[in-house]
N, C-alpha and C positions, 0 to 999 in steps of 0.2 A: 849401074850394074855392070858386071864383069863380061866382057865378051869372049875370054879365053876359059876353056874348061878348068885348067889348073888354077887360074885365078879365082874362079867360083869354088873350088874346093878348098882355096887357102882361105877364103873368106868364111866358108862353114868352120873350118878348123879354128881361127882366130875368134869367132863368135862362141864356140864352146869354150875355148881356152879361157875366154874373158869371164864367161860365167863360173868356171871351175874356179879360177884366181879371186874373182869377187867373193866366193863364198870361202875361200880359205883364208882370205884377208880378214872378213868379218870374224871368223871363229878365232883367228888369231887375237884382233883386238878384244874380243870378249875375254878370252883367256888371262891377257894382260891386265884387263881393268879387275878382273876376279883377283888375280895374282897380286896387284897394287893394293887392292882393298883388304886382302888378306895380311899382307904386310902392315897396313896402316893399323889393322885391328890388333896387331901384336903375334901373328902367327909367323913362323919363320918355315913353314913347310911349303916349297917352292916347286915341288916335284911335277904337278900337273901343268903350271905354267912354263916350266923348261920343255917339258915334253910337247907341247903345243908348238913352242918357238922351232924347236928341233925339226917338228914335222914339217913346219911351214919351209923352212930353210931347206929341208930335203927335196921337197916338192918344187923348189925354186920359186916361190912366193915372195919369198924375201932372200937376200943375199947372206951367206954366212958370217961375214963382218957384222952385218947388222943385228942377226941372230946373237951373236957373241956380246954385242953391245947391251942387246936388251937384258941378257942374262947376268951380265956383270952390274949393271945398275939395279936390277931386281936384289940379286945377292947382296950388293953393297947398301940398299936400303934395310934389307933384313937384318943386317949385322949392325946398322944404326939403332934399330929397333930393340935389338937383343941387349944392347948395352943399357 
C-alpha cells in the first residue's frame, strides 16, 4: 500500500486507465479481426476497421505509427483480394 496521498491517487488513476485501455485494446482487436475476415471474404469496405484504428490511436491506446501500419496492411490485403 502507498503511504503518501499522491501515490495512492496515482494508483487509483492507473487502475482506471488500465481498465479503460484494456477495453479499448479489446475493441480494437475485435474490429481488426472483423476487418481481416471481411477482406478474406472478398469485401473491400474497410471504413469501420479504419475508424476503430484511428480512435485507438487518438486515445493513446496504440501509437500513430502502429495505426498507420495496421491500416496499410489492411488496405494492401484488400488490394490483393480485389485483383
